[in-house]
N, C-alpha and C positions, 0 to 999 in steps of 0.2 A: 580403122580397125574397131574402135569402140562402138561405132554405129552398127557395124556388121554383127558384132557380138551381142549387142542389145536386141537387134532384130531377131537373131537366131534364138535367143532366150525367150522373147515374147512369142515367137512362132511355136516353140516347144511348149510353153505354158498353155497357149491356146489349144494345141493338140491334146495335151494331157487333160485339159478340162472337159474334153469330149467324153471321157469315161464316165463322168457324172451324169450324162444324159441317158445311159442305157436303162431301160425299164426293169431289167432283171438285176437285183442287187443282193449281194451276199455280205453278211457282217453287219454289226450294229455300231461300229465306230470305236467301241471300247475293246473288242476282241483282238487278239494278235493273229498274225498270219500263220496258218497251219496247212499241212498237206491236204487235210480234209476240205478246207475252203477252196484250195486250188483245184482239187479233183472235182468238186461240185461245180465250179465254174466251167471246166472243160466238159463235164457231162451235160450241162445246160446248153452249151454251144453245139457239141457234137450230136446230142440226142434230139435236136430240134427237128420235128417232122415237117414243119412248114417250109423250111429252107434247108433241105438235105445237102450234105457235103459242102459245108461253108468254106472249106479251105484250111490252111494251116493256122493254128492259133498261136498267140504270143501273150505272155504275161508282162505287165509293166507295174513296178512298185517303187516306192521311195527306198533309199538305202536303209532307213530306219525300220520300215516294214520288213524288209528282207532280213535284217539282222535278227529279228525275233524268230525267224525260221531257220536261219543258217546253222545254228549250233545243234539243232535237233533233227534235221532232215537229212537222212542218209540216202533217200531215194532220188535226190537231185544229182544229175551228172554234171560235174564241174566242167567248164569249157576252158579254163586257164591252160595255156600251153598247147591247146588243140587247134589245128588249122581249121578255121571256119570260113565258109564262103557266104556271099550275100544270099538272102532268100527273100522272095516276094518283093523285090525292088528296094530292099534296105541295103545300103552300101556296106562293103566289107569293113571299112574303118569303124562305122557305127557299131556293128556287131562285135568287133574286137574290143572296142572301148567300153561298151555298156552291158554286154551279155555276161551273166554269171553262172549259167547252168541251163538245164532242161528238165522238164517234168513231163512224162508221157509224150515225148516228142515235141513239146512246146517250149520254145526258148523263154528264158526269164531275163528280162531287161530291167536295169535300174535307171531311174530318172529323178534327179534331185530337184527338178523344176515342177514337180507335182505340188499343188498347193496343200499346205498343212495348216489346219486351224484347230486349236485346242488339242494338240497332239494327236489329231486324227487326219487321215488322208484317204482319198479315193483313187486307188490304183485300179487295175482291171485286167481282164482277159478278153481278147477280141481277135477277129481275123481281119485280114487286110480290107475286105469289102465292107466292113462295118462302118468305117469312116472314110470319107473322101477329102482330099486336099486339092485345092486348085489355086494357081497364081494367075492373076490377070496381067501383071507385069512384075518382073524380078526387082530386087533391090537396086535402086539407082541413087548414087551418091554424087552430089554436086556442090561446088563452092560458089557462094554468092558474095560479092563485095558489098558491104553495108557501110556507106559513108557516114551515116549518123552515129554508128558505133566505132567508126574509124578502125574497122577490122573486117574479117572475112567470116561468114557463117558457113558451116558445113551442114548440108541438109540431106537427109536420106528419106526416100519414099519407096513404098512397096504396096502392092495390093494383092491380098491372098484371102482365102477363107477355108473353113472346115465345115463339113455337114455330115450328119449321121445318115448313112445310106441303108443299112440293114440292122435294125435294132436287135433282132434275134441273134445276131452274130457277135454280140458283146455282152459282157457281164461286169457291172460295177462292183468293186470289192472295197467296201467301206470299213477300214480297219485302223487300229492304233498305229501311230507313227511317232511314238515318243522317242526322244534321243536316248541311245543306249548308255548304260552306266557301267556295264561290265562286259 
């Protein structure tokens, strides 16, 4: 189970790091998350004339980034207690566990595995086609007897990768992610 959890966390961190690659960036790292930043990100994606109708957008932020917004944003529709179904291939359990609301039809998801450096993090807004994920082979866990150690090694292997598919369908949101104090 420890290997499975470690691989899931690594895969999530690698996926979250893809938001850093979008060429459109909003925020300077020191600003806090606001509805204005979120609406600007949606406008950049939905108003793109080179790739019209990119699909349904989703926001992903650290819990600390979202905390800056939560007390002041009445425009967010909370999803707690509301039956939600899967969208765009995201399973229902993930939506139930990490979705905190919606803005202009776009779900807002929280991910504590987004890298935070100097109390800054790069969340984002993107559509499903912005980033692709592919597995060459799924997680395989095997036990190997090691006589020199007089024990058994547990080995896990997996081959996967992420790639940016449509740069214009994503916006990096570089904002403060300081731990809340109140």
